C-alpha positions as CSV (number, residue, x, y, z in Angstrom):
1,M,28.4,12.2,-33.4
2,K,25.0,11.2,-34.8
3,Y,22.0,12.6,-34.1
4,T,19.4,10.8,-34.5
5,N,16.3,13.2,-35.3
6,R,13.6,10.7,-34.4
7,E,11.8,11.4,-31.4
8,Y,9.7,9.1,-29.0
9,D,7.0,9.4,-26.4
10,L,9.4,7.4,-23.8
11,I,12.8,5.8,-23.5
12,C,13.3,3.3,-21.3
13,V,16.9,2.7,-19.9
14,G,17.4,-0.3,-18.8
15,G,16.6,-4.0,-20.3
16,G,15.2,-5.4,-17.4
17,I,12.3,-6.3,-15.2
18,M,11.2,-2.8,-14.5
19,S,11.5,-0.9,-18.4
20,A,9.8,-4.2,-19.8
21,T,7.5,-4.0,-17.5
22,L,5.8,-0.4,-18.3
23,A,6.7,-0.4,-21.5
24,L,4.4,-3.0,-22.4
25,I,1.6,-2.3,-20.3
26,L,1.9,0.9,-22.6
27,K,1.5,-0.5,-25.7
28,L,-1.3,-2.6,-24.5
29,S,-2.8,0.2,-24.1
30,D,-2.4,2.1,-26.0
31,P,-0.7,0.7,-29.5
32,S,0.6,4.1,-30.9
33,I,2.7,5.5,-28.3
34,K,6.7,5.0,-29.5
35,I,8.5,4.0,-27.8
36,L,12.6,3.3,-27.5
37,I,14.3,0.9,-25.0
38,L,18.2,1.3,-24.4
39,E,20.3,-1.6,-22.4
40,R,23.9,-1.2,-22.0
41,L,24.6,-4.9,-22.1
42,D,24.6,-7.4,-25.3
43,K,21.6,-9.0,-23.7
44,V,18.6,-8.3,-22.2
45,S,17.2,-9.0,-18.6
46,E,21.7,-10.4,-17.3
47,E,21.5,-7.8,-14.3
48,S,18.9,-7.9,-11.8
49,T,16.5,-9.3,-13.6
50,K,18.2,-13.0,-14.3
51,A,17.0,-15.4,-12.7
52,W,20.8,-16.3,-11.1
53,N,20.6,-13.1,-9.6
54,N,17.0,-12.7,-8.7
55,A,15.3,-14.2,-5.6
56,G,12.3,-15.6,-8.0
57,T,10.4,-16.0,-4.8
58,G,7.1,-14.3,-6.0
59,H,7.0,-12.0,-3.3
60,S,3.0,-11.7,-2.0
61,A,4.4,-11.8,1.9
62,F,3.2,-15.5,2.6
63,C,6.6,-16.7,4.0
64,E,8.8,-13.3,4.5
65,L,8.9,-12.3,8.5
66,N,10.1,-8.9,7.6
67,Y,6.7,-7.6,5.9
68,T,4.7,-8.4,9.7
69,P,6.9,-6.7,12.1
70,Q,6.3,-7.2,16.4
71,D,5.9,-3.7,18.7
72,K,6.9,-4.0,22.1
73,D,4.0,-5.2,23.3
74,G,3.2,-8.0,21.3
75,N,0.8,-6.9,18.3
76,V,2.3,-7.9,15.2
77,D,1.5,-5.0,12.1
78,I,0.3,-7.3,8.9
79,S,-0.7,-4.1,7.3
80,K,2.3,-4.7,4.9
81,A,2.1,-8.1,4.1
82,I,-1.5,-7.4,2.6
83,D,0.2,-4.1,0.5
84,I,2.6,-6.8,-0.9
85,F,-0.1,-9.2,-1.6
86,Q,-2.3,-7.0,-3.3
87,Q,0.8,-6.0,-5.2
88,F,1.9,-9.6,-6.1
89,E,-1.9,-10.2,-7.3
90,R,-1.7,-7.6,-9.8
91,S,1.5,-9.3,-11.5
92,K,-0.2,-13.0,-11.5
93,Q,-3.0,-11.1,-13.4
94,F,-1.0,-9.7,-15.5
95,W,0.8,-13.2,-16.4
96,S,-2.3,-14.2,-17.1
97,Y,-3.8,-11.9,-19.3
98,L,-0.6,-11.9,-21.4
99,V,-1.4,-16.5,-21.3
100,S,-4.8,-15.8,-22.0
101,Q,-4.1,-14.0,-25.4
102,K,-1.3,-16.6,-26.0
103,L,1.0,-13.4,-26.0
104,I,3.1,-16.2,-23.3
105,K,2.9,-19.7,-25.1
106,D,3.7,-21.3,-21.5
107,S,2.9,-20.2,-18.2
108,Q,5.8,-22.7,-16.6
109,S,8.8,-21.2,-19.0
110,F,8.8,-19.1,-16.0
111,I,6.2,-20.1,-12.9
112,H,5.4,-22.3,-11.1
113,S,4.0,-23.8,-7.6
114,I,6.4,-24.3,-4.6
115,P,4.2,-24.0,-1.2
116,H,5.6,-21.7,0.7
117,H,6.4,-21.3,4.6
118,A,7.9,-19.7,7.5
119,W,9.9,-21.4,10.2
120,V,11.5,-20.4,13.2
121,R,12.5,-22.1,16.3
122,G,12.5,-21.2,20.3
123,E,9.6,-20.1,22.4
124,K,9.6,-16.5,21.7
125,D,10.2,-17.3,17.8
126,V,7.1,-19.4,17.6
127,D,4.6,-17.7,20.2
128,F,5.4,-14.2,17.3
129,L,5.0,-16.6,14.7
130,K,1.7,-18.2,15.9
131,K,0.5,-14.6,16.7
132,R,1.0,-14.0,12.7
133,F,-1.0,-16.7,12.1
134,D,-3.6,-15.8,14.0
135,A,-3.2,-12.0,12.6
136,M,-3.3,-13.4,8.8
137,S,-5.4,-16.2,8.8
138,S,-8.2,-13.4,9.9
139,Q,-8.0,-12.0,6.8
140,F,-9.6,-13.9,3.4
141,M,-6.1,-13.0,1.2
142,F,-4.4,-15.9,4.0
143,E,-7.6,-17.8,5.7
144,K,-6.1,-21.1,3.9
145,M,-2.6,-20.1,5.3
146,K,-1.9,-23.3,7.7
147,F,0.4,-23.2,11.1
148,S,1.9,-26.4,12.9
149,E,3.9,-27.0,15.7
150,E,4.2,-30.5,15.2
151,H,7.4,-32.1,14.2
152,S,5.1,-35.1,11.8
153,K,3.3,-31.9,10.1
154,L,6.8,-30.9,9.1
155,K,8.1,-33.4,7.8
156,E,5.1,-34.2,5.6
157,W,5.7,-30.4,4.4
158,F,9.8,-29.7,4.3
159,P,11.6,-33.3,5.0
160,L,14.8,-32.4,4.0
161,I,15.1,-29.7,7.6
162,M,13.4,-32.5,9.7
163,E,15.5,-35.2,9.3
164,N,18.0,-36.1,12.2
165,R,16.4,-33.4,14.7
166,D,15.5,-33.5,18.4
167,P,12.6,-34.6,19.2
168,D,12.3,-31.9,22.3
169,E,13.3,-29.2,19.9
170,V,10.7,-26.2,19.9
171,M,9.9,-25.0,16.7
172,A,7.0,-24.4,14.2
173,A,6.3,-23.1,11.2
174,T,3.5,-21.5,8.2
175,R,2.8,-22.9,4.9
176,M,0.7,-21.2,1.7
177,E,0.8,-23.8,-1.1
178,L,-0.1,-20.1,-3.1
179,G,2.6,-20.2,-3.4
180,T,4.7,-20.2,-6.2
181,G,8.5,-19.3,-7.9
182,V,8.9,-17.3,-10.7
183,N,11.9,-17.1,-13.4
184,F,12.2,-13.0,-13.7
185,G,14.9,-13.4,-16.6
186,S,12.8,-15.8,-18.4
187,L,9.7,-13.8,-17.9
188,T,11.8,-10.6,-19.4
189,R,13.1,-12.3,-22.1
190,Q,9.7,-13.1,-23.6
191,Y,8.3,-9.3,-22.3
192,F,10.8,-8.3,-24.6
193,E,10.2,-11.0,-27.0
194,I,6.9,-9.5,-27.5
195,L,7.6,-6.1,-27.7
196,E,10.0,-6.7,-30.8
197,E,7.9,-8.7,-33.0
198,Q,4.4,-7.7,-31.9
199,F,4.9,-4.3,-31.0
200,D,8.2,-3.1,-33.5
201,V,9.8,-1.4,-30.4
202,P,13.2,-1.0,-30.9
203,V,15.2,-2.3,-28.1
204,L,18.4,-0.9,-28.5
205,R,22.0,-3.3,-27.3
206,N,25.1,-2.2,-25.8
207,K,23.6,1.4,-25.7
208,E,25.0,3.3,-22.3
209,V,23.3,6.4,-21.7
210,K,25.7,8.9,-20.5
211,D,23.7,11.6,-19.5
212,I,20.1,13.1,-19.8
213,D,19.5,16.9,-20.9
214,P,16.1,19.1,-20.8
215,D,15.2,19.7,-24.6
216,G,13.5,22.9,-24.4
217,P,10.2,23.1,-22.2
218,E,8.3,19.4,-23.4
219,E,11.2,17.3,-24.1
220,W,14.5,15.4,-23.1
221,T,17.6,14.4,-25.1
222,A,19.6,11.4,-24.2
223,E,23.3,11.2,-25.1
224,V,24.1,7.3,-25.5
225,E,26.7,5.4,-26.4
226,D,27.6,2.4,-28.6
227,L,29.4,0.6,-26.1
228,K,31.5,-1.0,-29.7
229,T,31.7,1.8,-31.6
230,G,32.0,4.4,-29.2
231,E,30.1,6.7,-31.4
232,K,27.9,8.7,-29.2
233,S,23.9,9.3,-31.0
234,Y,21.0,11.2,-29.4
235,Y,17.9,10.9,-28.7
236,D,15.1,12.8,-28.1
237,A,11.5,12.1,-26.1
238,E,8.7,13.8,-23.7
239,H,9.1,10.9,-20.9
240,I,12.5,8.6,-20.3
241,F,12.1,6.0,-17.4
242,I,15.6,5.3,-15.7
243,G,14.6,2.0,-14.5
244,A,18.4,0.5,-15.1
245,G,19.0,-1.2,-11.5
246,G,21.6,-0.6,-9.1
247,G,22.4,1.7,-12.4
248,A,19.5,4.2,-12.2
249,L,21.5,6.5,-9.2
250,P,24.3,7.5,-10.7
251,L,22.1,8.9,-13.9
252,L,19.3,9.5,-12.5
253,Q,22.3,12.4,-11.0
254,K,22.8,13.3,-13.9
255,V,19.5,14.2,-14.4
256,E,18.5,18.4,-13.6
257,I,15.6,17.8,-11.2
258,E,16.3,18.7,-8.1
259,E,14.5,16.4,-7.0
260,K,17.1,14.2,-7.1
261,D,18.6,15.9,-4.4
262,G,19.8,14.1,-1.0
263,Y,19.7,10.7,-2.7
264,G,22.7,8.5,-2.4
265,G,22.6,4.0,-2.3
266,F,24.5,1.8,-0.3
267,P,25.4,-1.6,-2.3
268,V,25.3,-4.6,-1.0
269,S,26.4,-8.4,-3.2
270,G,24.3,-10.9,-2.8
271,Q,25.6,-14.5,-2.2
272,W,24.1,-18.2,-2.3
273,L,25.4,-22.1,-2.1
274,F,23.9,-23.9,-4.7
275,C,23.3,-27.0,-4.5
276,K,25.0,-29.7,-6.4
277,N,23.4,-32.8,-5.1
278,R,20.5,-34.1,-7.1
279,D,19.1,-36.6,-4.8
280,I,19.5,-33.7,-1.9
281,I,18.0,-31.0,-4.7
282,E,15.2,-33.6,-5.5
283,Q,14.1,-33.7,-1.4
284,H,13.2,-30.4,-1.4
285,H,10.0,-28.5,-3.0
286,A,9.4,-26.5,-0.8
287,K,10.2,-22.3,-0.2
288,V,11.3,-22.2,3.8
289,Y,11.9,-18.5,5.5
290,S,13.4,-17.5,9.0
291,K,14.0,-14.8,10.6
292,A,17.6,-12.6,10.1
293,G,20.0,-12.6,12.7
294,V,21.1,-9.1,14.9
295,D,21.5,-6.6,12.7
296,A,20.9,-8.3,9.3
297,P,19.1,-5.9,7.0
298,P,15.8,-7.4,6.3
299,M,17.2,-9.0,2.5
300,S,19.6,-10.7,4.1
301,V,16.5,-13.2,5.4
302,P,18.4,-16.8,4.7
303,H,15.8,-19.6,3.3
304,L,16.5,-22.3,1.8
305,D,14.6,-22.2,-1.8
306,A,13.8,-24.4,-4.4
307,R,14.0,-23.1,-8.2
308,Y,13.0,-23.9,-11.3
309,I,15.8,-22.0,-13.4
310,N,16.5,-23.2,-17.1
311,G,14.6,-25.7,-17.0
312,K,15.7,-27.3,-14.1
313,K,15.1,-27.7,-10.7
314,E,17.2,-26.5,-8.2
315,L,18.2,-25.3,-4.9
316,L,19.5,-22.9,-2.9
317,F,20.2,-21.1,0.9
318,G,21.3,-18.2,2.0
319,P,21.4,-14.9,1.2
320,F,24.8,-13.9,2.4
321,A,25.9,-10.3,1.9
322,G,28.8,-9.0,-0.1
323,F,30.8,-6.1,-0.6
324,S,31.4,-5.2,-3.7
325,T,32.0,-0.8,-4.6
326,K,30.1,-1.7,-7.6
327,F,26.0,-0.4,-8.3
328,L,25.6,-2.9,-11.0
329,K,27.3,-6.7,-11.6
330,E,29.0,-5.8,-14.7
331,G,29.7,-1.6,-13.3
332,S,32.6,0.1,-12.0
333,V,34.2,0.1,-8.7
334,L,34.0,3.0,-9.0
335,D,30.1,3.1,-8.7
336,L,29.5,4.9,-4.9
337,P,32.8,6.8,-5.0
338,K,31.2,8.6,-7.5
339,S,27.8,8.4,-6.6
340,I,29.0,10.6,-3.3
341,K,27.7,14.4,-4.5
342,F,28.0,17.6,-2.3
343,D,24.1,17.5,-2.6
344,N,23.7,13.6,-0.3
345,L,26.7,14.0,1.4
346,P,24.8,14.5,5.1
347,S,22.5,12.2,4.1
348,M,25.7,9.6,3.0
349,W,27.7,10.0,6.5
350,G,23.9,10.0,8.8
351,V,23.1,6.6,7.2
352,F,27.0,5.5,8.0
353,W,27.5,7.0,11.5
354,H,23.2,5.2,12.5
355,N,24.2,2.1,11.3
356,L,27.7,1.5,12.1
357,P,25.7,-2.2,13.5
358,L,25.0,-2.9,9.9
359,T,28.9,-2.3,8.8
360,S,29.7,-4.7,11.5
361,Y,27.1,-7.4,10.1
362,L,28.7,-7.3,6.6
363,I,32.3,-6.7,7.7
364,K,31.3,-10.0,9.7
365,E,29.8,-11.7,5.9
366,V,32.5,-10.4,3.8
367,S,34.8,-12.4,5.9
368,M,33.1,-15.6,5.8
369,D,34.6,-18.9,4.1
370,H,33.4,-22.1,3.3
371,H,33.3,-23.9,6.4
372,D,30.9,-20.9,7.5
373,R,28.2,-20.1,5.8
374,I,27.9,-24.7,5.9
375,N,27.1,-24.1,9.4
376,D,24.6,-21.7,8.1
377,L,22.7,-24.3,6.4
378,R,23.1,-26.9,8.6
379,V,20.8,-24.8,11.4
380,F,18.8,-25.9,8.2
381,I,20.1,-28.8,7.0
382,K,21.5,-31.1,9.5
383,D,24.2,-32.8,7.7
384,A,24.7,-31.0,5.1
385,K,28.5,-31.8,3.8
386,P,30.1,-29.0,2.0
387,E,30.9,-31.2,-1.4
388,D,27.2,-30.6,-2.1
389,W,26.9,-27.5,-2.1
390,E,29.5,-24.3,-4.3
391,L,28.9,-20.7,-3.2
392,K,27.2,-18.7,-6.4
393,V,28.0,-14.7,-6.6
394,A,24.5,-12.9,-6.9
395,G,23.2,-9.6,-8.2
396,Q,24.1,-6.1,-6.6
397,R,21.8,-3.9,-4.6
398,V,21.3,-1.0,-4.4
399,Q,19.5,0.5,-0.7
400,I,18.4,3.5,-1.0
401,I,19.7,6.4,0.8
402,K,18.0,9.5,1.5
403,R,17.4,13.2,3.7
404,D,16.1,12.7,6.6
405,E,15.4,16.2,9.5
406,N,17.3,14.5,12.5
407,E,19.0,11.8,11.7
408,G,21.1,12.4,8.2
409,G,20.2,10.4,6.0
410,V,17.9,6.9,6.3
411,L,19.0,3.9,5.1
412,D,15.6,2.8,3.0
413,F,15.2,-1.4,2.1
414,G,12.2,0.0,-0.3
415,T,12.0,1.5,-3.2
416,D,11.1,4.6,-5.2
417,V,9.9,6.4,-7.9
418,V,12.0,9.7,-7.9
419,H,10.1,12.1,-10.0
420,S,9.8,15.2,-11.6
421,K,7.1,17.9,-10.5
422,D,5.8,17.4,-14.4
423,G,6.5,13.3,-14.3
424,K,8.6,14.0,-17.6
425,I,11.4,12.0,-15.7
426,T,11.0,8.8,-13.6
427,A,13.0,6.3,-12.2
428,L,13.4,3.9,-10.1
429,L,15.6,3.1,-7.2
430,G,15.7,0.7,-4.6
431,A,15.6,-3.2,-4.3
432,S,13.0,-5.2,-2.0
433,P,10.5,-6.1,-3.5
434,G,11.4,-5.4,-7.2
435,A,10.3,-8.2,-9.5
436,S,7.6,-9.6,-8.2
437,T,6.3,-6.0,-7.6
438,A,7.2,-4.9,-10.6
439,V,3.5,-4.5,-12.1
440,H,2.4,-2.2,-9.5
441,I,5.0,-0.6,-9.5
442,M,4.9,0.5,-13.6
443,L,1.2,1.6,-12.8
444,E,2.4,3.9,-10.2
445,V,4.8,5.1,-12.8
446,L,2.5,6.1,-15.8
447,K,-0.4,6.9,-13.2
448,I,2.5,10.4,-12.3
449,A,3.8,10.0,-16.2
450,F,0.8,9.8,-18.2
451,P,-1.9,10.7,-16.1
452,E,-4.5,12.1,-19.8
453,K,-4.4,8.5,-20.3
454,L,-5.7,7.4,-17.5
455,E,-8.4,9.3,-18.0
456,S,-9.4,8.1,-21.3
457,K,-12.6,5.4,-20.9
458,E,-10.6,3.2,-23.7
459,I,-7.4,3.1,-21.9
460,K,-8.8,2.2,-18.1
461,A,-11.1,-0.5,-20.3
462,K,-8.1,-2.1,-21.1
463,L,-6.3,-1.8,-17.8
464,E,-9.6,-3.6,-16.2
465,N,-9.2,-6.2,-18.8
466,M,-5.3,-6.6,-18.4
467,I,-5.5,-6.5,-14.6
468,P,-9.1,-6.3,-13.0
469,F,-7.8,-5.3,-9.5
470,W,-4.9,-2.6,-11.0
471,N,-6.9,0.7,-9.3
472,K,-8.9,-0.7,-6.6
473,D,-8.3,-2.6,-3.3
474,V,-9.2,-6.3,-3.3
475,R,-10.7,-5.9,-0.1
476,E,-13.2,-3.8,-1.9
477,D,-14.9,-6.7,-3.9
478,E,-13.9,-10.4,-2.3
479,K,-15.7,-12.6,-4.4
480,L,-15.0,-10.7,-7.1
481,F,-11.5,-10.8,-6.5
482,K,-11.1,-14.6,-5.5
483,Q,-12.8,-15.3,-9.0
484,V,-10.2,-13.8,-10.4
485,Q,-8.0,-15.6,-7.7
486,K,-9.5,-18.5,-9.5
487,N,-8.4,-17.6,-13.0
488,N,-5.7,-16.4,-12.6
489,S,-4.5,-20.2,-11.0
490,K,-5.6,-21.9,-14.1
491,N,-4.4,-19.4,-17.0
492,L,-1.1,-20.1,-15.3
493,K,-0.8,-23.8,-14.3
494,L,-0.5,-23.0,-10.7
495,Q,-2.1,-24.9,-7.3
496,A,-5.9,-25.4,-7.9
497,L,-7.7,-23.4,-5.0
498,H,-9.7,-25.2,-2.3
C-alpha cells in the first residue's frame, strides 16, 4: 500500500475521448493546472472510443432520423437536430484549432468527408422525410441539404444500394455533402500524445480506480489498484471527473454524493456486419441511415456505413443489438447485478416494467443468426452474399436509467453529467451521441467544475480562439459561423462549401 502524497487539481478516470478532451481543453486554457489520468487497460482508447467499437459517424443530425421526431399531427420537430449540429460543430472547431497549431499533424488521420444520407421507403416515410427536409433546409445550417425521390439521382448518391431495385419502388433520400466520418480512436490517441509529450500530463495505464472518498471539505482521494502488481496507491485531487464509459456508473455509486441516487444502467452491446470483399467496399462512399424498426432503441437505427479505419476504407452494416451483463467490453459479467442498489431498485423495476417491448426486441436480436442478419442487410444491398460479410462485436453501451415520479424509472438514451453540488465530482453517464459531441459535453463539465476559470478574461479569450462558438448559439451570428465553418473545412481537408 502506498500513499502518493501528490496533489492534483483534477483526476480524470478513464482513457477515452471524454477524459482526453477535458484534460486537453484545460491544459490549453491554463497550462499550470495539474492533471492526472488513470486508465484500467494497458492502452488508451480501447473501449467505447475505439474505431471498431464506435459509430464513428460524426453525428451532426444530417442523417439521423431519430433526432427529428414527428408528432401526431404530422409536424416534425428539428430542435434536437439543431442542438446536435451545433455540438458537433464545436468539436470541429476544436479539431481545426489543433491542426492549425500543428498539435495534430494530419487531419486525415482521424476525419474524412463522407456524404450523409437519410433513406426511407414507402409513401408514409417518404412524406415524413419530405417534411423533415422542408423544415431543416429552411435553416441556414442545413441549407445545402438535397432531397430526391428519383431513382436515377439516388443511384448517383449510393449506387450499391440502388442495384437491382424495382423501378416502381417508392423511396426518397436526403444528402448532405458536408457529412464526415471520424476515427475517434485515432483522434483520442493523438490527444494523449499531446498531453503526455507537450504538457507532461501523467497518463497511468493498468490502473483501476476502486473507490473515491472525501478527504476533508476541499479534496477527494482516489484509491487505485495496479492491475499488474496488485499494489494500492492513493491520489488526492480537488476535482475528479469520471469518464470511464460503462465503468462510470459502478464507480459513481461508491462516491458519497446524494446526486448519484436513483441512477442505474442497462447494458446493450453492439454488433456489425463488416464487408470482406474489397470490390464491394469501393462501390460505396456514403453513410446511409434509415428508420429504426418497431420497438428498436434509437441507437439501433440501421445504416450502411463507409469508414476509414487504420488507414483503410471499410464498409459496415448494422448495428445489431446484443446483450451482456458487462458494462465494458473488457468488464465483468457481474457488472449489472452489482449495480442494482436499494436506492435505484424502483428505477430499475420501473424501466423493466414499462419497456417490455424493448426486452422482446433484444431477445429477437440476440437470437438472430448470420442468415437473419444478411436478410436485414438485403434491405440495403439486394444481392448481398453471406460469404462477403462477417460479424464483429463492437463496444458496450450502458443506457441511463433514472428516477421518474410517474413510472418509477425511465430509460434515457442520451447523456447526463451527474455532479455534486459544489462541482468537485463530475461523472458522465450515457452513450449517445457521445464522442461526436465530446467537446460540447466537456465544456459543460468545465462550467460545472471550474466556474472560477471562466471568470478569467484570459481563459475566455483562449477558449474563444480555440472554439469560436464555445458559449454561443450559431444562430446569433450567421455570417461569422459560416466563415468559421469554411475555415474549419479548409484546415480539416473536408468537402469545400459551395
